[in-house]
PyMOL Python script that loads the backbone (N, CA, C, O; Angstrom):
from pymol import cmd

cmd.read_pdbstr("""\
ATOM      1  N   UNK A   1      22.418 -34.096  78.031  1.00  0.00           N
ATOM      2  CA  UNK A   1      21.313 -34.084  76.421  1.00  0.00           C
ATOM      3  C   UNK A   1      22.002 -32.333  75.739  1.00  0.00           C
ATOM      4  O   UNK A   1      21.978 -31.191  76.197  1.00  0.00           O
ATOM      5  N   UNK A   2      22.509 -32.902  74.571  1.00  0.00           N
ATOM      6  CA  UNK A   2      22.572 -31.505  73.720  1.00  0.00           C
ATOM      7  C   UNK A   2      21.460 -30.432  72.986  1.00  0.00           C
ATOM      8  O   UNK A   2      20.457 -30.707  72.327  1.00  0.00           O
ATOM      9  N   UNK A   3      22.017 -29.134  73.349  1.00  0.00           N
ATOM     10  CA  UNK A   3      20.839 -28.353  73.399  1.00  0.00           C
ATOM     11  C   UNK A   3      20.390 -28.119  71.528  1.00  0.00           C
ATOM     12  O   UNK A   3      21.385 -28.146  70.804  1.00  0.00           O
ATOM     13  N   UNK A   4      19.390 -27.964  70.987  1.00  0.00           N
ATOM     14  CA  UNK A   4      19.156 -28.216  69.250  1.00  0.00           C
ATOM     15  C   UNK A   4      19.527 -26.881  69.107  1.00  0.00           C
ATOM     16  O   UNK A   4      19.574 -26.200  70.131  1.00  0.00           O
ATOM     17  N   UNK A   5      19.845 -26.288  67.849  1.00  0.00           N
ATOM     18  CA  UNK A   5      20.326 -25.277  67.225  1.00  0.00           C
ATOM     19  C   UNK A   5      18.669 -24.270  66.979  1.00  0.00           C
ATOM     20  O   UNK A   5      17.963 -24.783  66.111  1.00  0.00           O
ATOM     21  N   UNK A   6      18.267 -23.417  67.413  1.00  0.00           N
ATOM     22  CA  UNK A   6      17.308 -23.255  66.418  1.00  0.00           C
ATOM     23  C   UNK A   6      17.324 -22.747  65.346  1.00  0.00           C
ATOM     24  O   UNK A   6      17.950 -21.689  65.407  1.00  0.00           O
ATOM     25  N   UNK A   7      16.928 -22.968  64.305  1.00  0.00           N
ATOM     26  CA  UNK A   7      16.862 -21.927  62.950  1.00  0.00           C
ATOM     27  C   UNK A   7      15.569 -21.124  62.596  1.00  0.00           C
ATOM     28  O   UNK A   7      14.491 -21.715  62.661  1.00  0.00           O
ATOM     29  N   UNK A   8      15.622 -19.669  62.184  1.00  0.00           N
ATOM     30  CA  UNK A   8      14.450 -18.256  61.817  1.00  0.00           C
ATOM     31  C   UNK A   8      14.619 -18.906  61.048  1.00  0.00           C
ATOM     32  O   UNK A   8      15.397 -19.852  60.920  1.00  0.00           O
ATOM     33  N   UNK A   9      13.622 -18.309  60.191  1.00  0.00           N
ATOM     34  CA  UNK A   9      13.164 -18.691  59.257  1.00  0.00           C
ATOM     35  C   UNK A   9      12.418 -16.728  59.487  1.00  0.00           C
ATOM     36  O   UNK A   9      12.043 -16.212  60.539  1.00  0.00           O
ATOM     37  N   UNK A  10      12.452 -16.042  57.943  1.00  0.00           N
ATOM     38  CA  UNK A  10      12.473 -14.833  57.528  1.00  0.00           C
ATOM     39  C   UNK A  10      10.672 -14.954  57.697  1.00  0.00           C
ATOM     40  O   UNK A  10      10.008 -15.962  57.940  1.00  0.00           O
ATOM     41  N   UNK A  11      10.147 -13.346  57.437  1.00  0.00           N
ATOM     42  CA  UNK A  11       8.839 -13.399  57.981  1.00  0.00           C
ATOM     43  C   UNK A  11       7.713 -14.012  56.497  1.00  0.00           C
ATOM     44  O   UNK A  11       8.077 -14.256  55.346  1.00  0.00           O
ATOM     45  N   UNK A  12       6.721 -14.083  56.920  1.00  0.00           N
ATOM     46  CA  UNK A  12       6.281 -14.186  55.545  1.00  0.00           C
ATOM     47  C   UNK A  12       6.126 -13.306  54.567  1.00  0.00           C
ATOM     48  O   UNK A  12       6.340 -13.423  53.360  1.00  0.00           O
ATOM     49  N   UNK A  13       5.712 -12.366  55.228  1.00  0.00           N
ATOM     50  CA  UNK A  13       5.519 -11.327  53.689  1.00  0.00           C
ATOM     51  C   UNK A  13       6.277 -10.659  53.619  1.00  0.00           C
ATOM     52  O   UNK A  13       5.971  -9.525  53.253  1.00  0.00           O
ATOM     53  N   UNK A  14       7.789 -10.978  53.942  1.00  0.00           N
ATOM     54  CA  UNK A  14       8.812 -10.338  53.146  1.00  0.00           C
ATOM     55  C   UNK A  14       8.828  -9.630  52.294  1.00  0.00           C
ATOM     56  O   UNK A  14       8.273  -8.919  53.133  1.00  0.00           O
ATOM     57  N   UNK A  15       8.897  -9.048  51.429  1.00  0.00           N
ATOM     58  CA  UNK A  15       9.057  -8.430  50.074  1.00  0.00           C
ATOM     59  C   UNK A  15       7.786  -8.457  49.257  1.00  0.00           C
ATOM     60  O   UNK A  15       7.843  -8.245  48.046  1.00  0.00           O
ATOM     61  N   UNK A  16       6.429  -8.756  49.982  1.00  0.00           N
ATOM     62  CA  UNK A  16       5.374  -8.478  49.133  1.00  0.00           C
ATOM     63  C   UNK A  16       4.472  -7.092  49.440  1.00  0.00           C
ATOM     64  O   UNK A  16       4.373  -6.150  50.227  1.00  0.00           O
ATOM     65  N   UNK A  17       4.052  -7.513  48.567  1.00  0.00           N
ATOM     66  CA  UNK A  17       2.837  -6.143  48.396  1.00  0.00           C
ATOM     67  C   UNK A  17       1.590  -6.038  48.911  1.00  0.00           C
ATOM     68  O   UNK A  17       0.723  -6.349  48.095  1.00  0.00           O
ATOM     69  N   UNK A  18       1.371  -5.857  49.498  1.00  0.00           N
ATOM     70  CA  UNK A  18      -0.637  -5.797  49.827  1.00  0.00           C
ATOM     71  C   UNK A  18      -1.152  -5.029  49.227  1.00  0.00           C
ATOM     72  O   UNK A  18      -1.035  -3.889  49.676  1.00  0.00           O
ATOM     73  N   UNK A  19      -2.001  -5.191  47.902  1.00  0.00           N
ATOM     74  CA  UNK A  19      -2.811  -4.991  46.872  1.00  0.00           C
ATOM     75  C   UNK A  19      -3.754  -4.124  47.577  1.00  0.00           C
ATOM     76  O   UNK A  19      -4.221  -3.079  47.125  1.00  0.00           O
ATOM     77  N   UNK A  20      -4.040  -4.729  48.920  1.00  0.00           N
ATOM     78  CA  UNK A  20      -5.774  -4.287  49.044  1.00  0.00           C
ATOM     79  C   UNK A  20      -5.672  -2.594  49.734  1.00  0.00           C
ATOM     80  O   UNK A  20      -6.572  -1.769  49.585  1.00  0.00           O
ATOM     81  N   UNK A  21      -4.337  -2.323  50.520  1.00  0.00           N
ATOM     82  CA  UNK A  21      -3.437  -0.917  50.352  1.00  0.00           C
ATOM     83  C   UNK A  21      -3.596   0.029  49.517  1.00  0.00           C
ATOM     84  O   UNK A  21      -3.615   1.251  49.667  1.00  0.00           O
ATOM     85  N   UNK A  22      -3.704  -0.603  48.657  1.00  0.00           N
ATOM     86  CA  UNK A  22      -2.775   0.613  47.744  1.00  0.00           C
ATOM     87  C   UNK A  22      -4.215   0.763  46.956  1.00  0.00           C
ATOM     88  O   UNK A  22      -5.064  -0.114  46.797  1.00  0.00           O
ATOM     89  N   UNK A  23      -4.243   2.296  46.455  1.00  0.00           N
ATOM     90  CA  UNK A  23      -5.123   3.026  46.375  1.00  0.00           C
ATOM     91  C   UNK A  23      -5.114   3.502  44.833  1.00  0.00           C
ATOM     92  O   UNK A  23      -4.400   4.330  44.266  1.00  0.00           O
ATOM     93  N   UNK A  24      -6.605   2.338  44.158  1.00  0.00           N
ATOM     94  CA  UNK A  24      -6.127   2.241  42.754  1.00  0.00           C
ATOM     95  C   UNK A  24      -7.518   3.103  42.294  1.00  0.00           C
ATOM     96  O   UNK A  24      -8.583   3.199  42.904  1.00  0.00           O
ATOM     97  N   UNK A  25      -6.985   3.882  40.578  1.00  0.00           N
ATOM     98  CA  UNK A  25      -8.649   4.605  40.321  1.00  0.00           C
ATOM     99  C   UNK A  25      -9.209   3.318  39.408  1.00  0.00           C
ATOM    100  O   UNK A  25      -8.818   2.153  39.331  1.00  0.00           O
ATOM    101  N   UNK A  26     -10.434   4.131  38.668  1.00  0.00           N
ATOM    102  CA  UNK A  26     -11.196   4.032  38.200  1.00  0.00           C
ATOM    103  C   UNK A  26     -12.741   3.665  39.074  1.00  0.00           C
ATOM    104  O   UNK A  26     -13.079   4.120  40.166  1.00  0.00           O
ATOM    105  N   UNK A  27     -13.400   2.837  38.313  1.00  0.00           N
ATOM    106  CA  UNK A  27     -14.572   2.668  39.096  1.00  0.00           C
ATOM    107  C   UNK A  27     -14.730   1.623  40.070  1.00  0.00           C
ATOM    108  O   UNK A  27     -14.771   0.627  39.346  1.00  0.00           O
ATOM    109  N   UNK A  28     -14.803   1.365  40.827  1.00  0.00           N
ATOM    110  CA  UNK A  28     -15.147   0.746  41.964  1.00  0.00           C
ATOM    111  C   UNK A  28     -16.312  -0.087  42.068  1.00  0.00           C
ATOM    112  O   UNK A  28     -17.258   0.389  42.696  1.00  0.00           O
ATOM    113  N   UNK A  29     -16.458  -1.471  41.477  1.00  0.00           N
ATOM    114  CA  UNK A  29     -17.753  -1.839  41.143  1.00  0.00           C
ATOM    115  C   UNK A  29     -17.380  -3.065  42.656  1.00  0.00           C
ATOM    116  O   UNK A  29     -16.456  -3.313  43.431  1.00  0.00           O
ATOM    117  N   UNK A  30     -19.266  -3.678  42.268  1.00  0.00           N
ATOM    118  CA  UNK A  30     -18.759  -4.793  43.770  1.00  0.00           C
ATOM    119  C   UNK A  30     -19.164  -6.207  42.402  1.00  0.00           C
ATOM    120  O   UNK A  30     -19.646  -6.025  41.284  1.00  0.00           O
ATOM    121  N   UNK A  31     -18.782  -7.415  42.997  1.00  0.00           N
ATOM    122  CA  UNK A  31     -19.338  -8.618  42.129  1.00  0.00           C
ATOM    123  C   UNK A  31     -20.554  -8.618  41.836  1.00  0.00           C
ATOM    124  O   UNK A  31     -20.905  -9.054  40.740  1.00  0.00           O
ATOM    125  N   UNK A  32     -21.768  -7.971  43.041  1.00  0.00           N
ATOM    126  CA  UNK A  32     -22.850  -8.560  42.518  1.00  0.00           C
ATOM    127  C   UNK A  32     -23.487  -7.544  40.999  1.00  0.00           C
ATOM    128  O   UNK A  32     -24.379  -7.767  40.180  1.00  0.00           O
ATOM    129  N   UNK A  33     -22.338  -6.202  41.218  1.00  0.00           N
ATOM    130  CA  UNK A  33     -22.767  -5.170  39.747  1.00  0.00           C
ATOM    131  C   UNK A  33     -22.120  -5.841  38.408  1.00  0.00           C
ATOM    132  O   UNK A  33     -22.610  -5.859  37.279  1.00  0.00           O
ATOM    133  N   UNK A  34     -21.012  -6.329  38.805  1.00  0.00           N
ATOM    134  CA  UNK A  34     -20.275  -7.302  37.658  1.00  0.00           C
ATOM    135  C   UNK A  34     -20.723  -8.238  36.772  1.00  0.00           C
ATOM    136  O   UNK A  34     -20.319  -8.420  35.624  1.00  0.00           O
ATOM    137  N   UNK A  35     -22.104  -9.179  37.725  1.00  0.00           N
ATOM    138  CA  UNK A  35     -22.688 -10.202  37.603  1.00  0.00           C
ATOM    139  C   UNK A  35     -23.603  -9.644  36.857  1.00  0.00           C
ATOM    140  O   UNK A  35     -23.778 -10.040  35.705  1.00  0.00           O
ATOM    141  N   UNK A  36     -24.439  -8.487  37.472  1.00  0.00           N
ATOM    142  CA  UNK A  36     -25.715  -7.784  36.577  1.00  0.00           C
ATOM    143  C   UNK A  36     -25.710  -7.520  35.518  1.00  0.00           C
ATOM    144  O   UNK A  36     -26.562  -7.900  34.715  1.00  0.00           O
ATOM    145  N   UNK A  37     -24.356  -6.513  35.154  1.00  0.00           N
ATOM    146  CA  UNK A  37     -24.133  -5.888  34.233  1.00  0.00           C
ATOM    147  C   UNK A  37     -23.247  -7.235  33.112  1.00  0.00           C
ATOM    148  O   UNK A  37     -23.146  -6.922  31.926  1.00  0.00           O
ATOM    149  N   UNK A  38     -22.901  -8.070  33.370  1.00  0.00           N
ATOM    150  CA  UNK A  38     -22.438  -9.181  32.466  1.00  0.00           C
ATOM    151  C   UNK A  38     -24.242  -9.814  32.028  1.00  0.00           C
ATOM    152  O   UNK A  38     -24.590 -10.004  30.863  1.00  0.00           O
ATOM    153  N   UNK A  39     -24.931  -9.988  32.939  1.00  0.00           N
ATOM    154  CA  UNK A  39     -26.632 -10.178  32.136  1.00  0.00           C
ATOM    155  C   UNK A  39     -26.901  -9.481  31.158  1.00  0.00           C
ATOM    156  O   UNK A  39     -26.995  -9.940  30.020  1.00  0.00           O
ATOM    157  N   UNK A  40     -27.013  -8.654  31.364  1.00  0.00           N
ATOM    158  CA  UNK A  40     -27.629  -7.477  31.106  1.00  0.00           C
ATOM    159  C   UNK A  40     -27.089  -7.624  29.562  1.00  0.00           C
ATOM    160  O   UNK A  40     -27.808  -7.793  28.577  1.00  0.00           O
ATOM    161  N   UNK A  41     -25.426  -7.505  29.581  1.00  0.00           N
ATOM    162  CA  UNK A  41     -25.354  -7.688  28.167  1.00  0.00           C
ATOM    163  C   UNK A  41     -25.298  -8.868  27.415  1.00  0.00           C
ATOM    164  O   UNK A  41     -25.076  -8.827  26.205  1.00  0.00           O
ATOM    165  N   UNK A  42     -25.511 -10.100  28.131  1.00  0.00           N
ATOM    166  CA  UNK A  42     -26.078 -11.221  26.999  1.00  0.00           C
ATOM    167  C   UNK A  42     -26.890 -10.685  26.674  1.00  0.00           C
ATOM    168  O   UNK A  42     -26.897 -10.151  25.565  1.00  0.00           O
ATOM    169  N   UNK A  43     -28.270 -10.592  27.830  1.00  0.00           N
ATOM    170  CA  UNK A  43     -29.359 -10.290  27.252  1.00  0.00           C
ATOM    171  C   UNK A  43     -29.523  -9.852  25.856  1.00  0.00           C
ATOM    172  O   UNK A  43     -30.150 -10.362  24.927  1.00  0.00           O
ATOM    173  N   UNK A  44     -28.606  -8.483  25.954  1.00  0.00           N
ATOM    174  CA  UNK A  44     -28.741  -7.693  24.650  1.00  0.00           C
ATOM    175  C   UNK A  44     -28.143  -8.110  23.154  1.00  0.00           C
ATOM    176  O   UNK A  44     -28.547  -7.950  22.002  1.00  0.00           O
ATOM    177  N   UNK A  45     -26.864  -8.785  23.818  1.00  0.00           N
ATOM    178  CA  UNK A  45     -26.633  -9.843  22.482  1.00  0.00           C
ATOM    179  C   UNK A  45     -27.479 -10.404  22.221  1.00  0.00           C
ATOM    180  O   UNK A  45     -27.911 -10.066  21.119  1.00  0.00           O
ATOM    181  N   UNK A  46     -28.385 -11.682  22.993  1.00  0.00           N
ATOM    182  CA  UNK A  46     -29.073 -12.345  22.553  1.00  0.00           C
ATOM    183  C   UNK A  46     -30.621 -11.789  21.907  1.00  0.00           C
ATOM    184  O   UNK A  46     -31.160 -12.425  21.001  1.00  0.00           O
ATOM    185  N   UNK A  47     -31.034 -10.965  22.290  1.00  0.00           N
ATOM    186  CA  UNK A  47     -32.273 -10.307  21.749  1.00  0.00           C
ATOM    187  C   UNK A  47     -31.458  -9.382  20.467  1.00  0.00           C
ATOM    188  O   UNK A  47     -32.223  -9.075  19.552  1.00  0.00           O
ATOM    189  N   UNK A  48     -29.874  -8.868  20.287  1.00  0.00           N
ATOM    190  CA  UNK A  48     -30.139  -8.512  18.711  1.00  0.00           C
ATOM    191  C   UNK A  48     -30.000  -9.570  17.926  1.00  0.00           C
ATOM    192  O   UNK A  48     -30.486  -9.367  16.813  1.00  0.00           O
ATOM    193  N   UNK A  49     -29.398 -10.915  18.103  1.00  0.00           N
ATOM    194  CA  UNK A  49     -29.308 -11.676  17.568  1.00  0.00           C
ATOM    195  C   UNK A  49     -30.151 -12.225  16.750  1.00  0.00           C
ATOM    196  O   UNK A  49     -29.912 -12.394  15.554  1.00  0.00           O
ATOM    197  N   UNK A  50     -31.570 -12.661  17.518  1.00  0.00           N
ATOM    198  CA  UNK A  50     -32.822 -12.494  17.185  1.00  0.00           C
ATOM    199  C   UNK A  50     -33.535 -11.481  16.508  1.00  0.00           C
ATOM    200  O   UNK A  50     -34.602 -11.884  16.045  1.00  0.00           O
ATOM    201  N   UNK A  51     -33.277 -10.281  16.305  1.00  0.00           N
ATOM    202  CA  UNK A  51     -34.184  -9.645  15.826  1.00  0.00           C
ATOM    203  C   UNK A  51     -33.485  -9.572  14.810  1.00  0.00           C
ATOM    204  O   UNK A  51     -34.383  -9.504  13.971  1.00  0.00           O
ATOM    205  N   UNK A  52     -31.785  -9.504  13.774  1.00  0.00           N
ATOM    206  CA  UNK A  52     -31.859  -9.664  12.840  1.00  0.00           C
ATOM    207  C   UNK A  52     -31.774 -10.924  11.557  1.00  0.00           C
ATOM    208  O   UNK A  52     -31.292 -11.037  10.430  1.00  0.00           O
ATOM    209  N   UNK A  53     -32.824 -12.016  12.850  1.00  0.00           N
ATOM    210  CA  UNK A  53     -32.386 -13.223  11.877  1.00  0.00           C
ATOM    211  C   UNK A  53     -34.185 -13.680  11.199  1.00  0.00           C
ATOM    212  O   UNK A  53     -34.325 -14.594  10.387  1.00  0.00           O
TER     213      UNK A  53
END
""", "prot")
cmd.dss("prot")
cmd.show_as("cartoon", "prot")
cmd.util.cbc("prot")
cmd.orient("prot")
């Protein structure tokens, strides 16, 4: 019985940057903080809209 030739694939992460290890500047916000700020902004915009009509 003949032996099959093994084919090797390159590593799956070759050439990719791991962004979670990169240090970034700017504020560090959790998803909860973003949602809370969005709700506050929406309420503020609605209040302004009804205050001028």
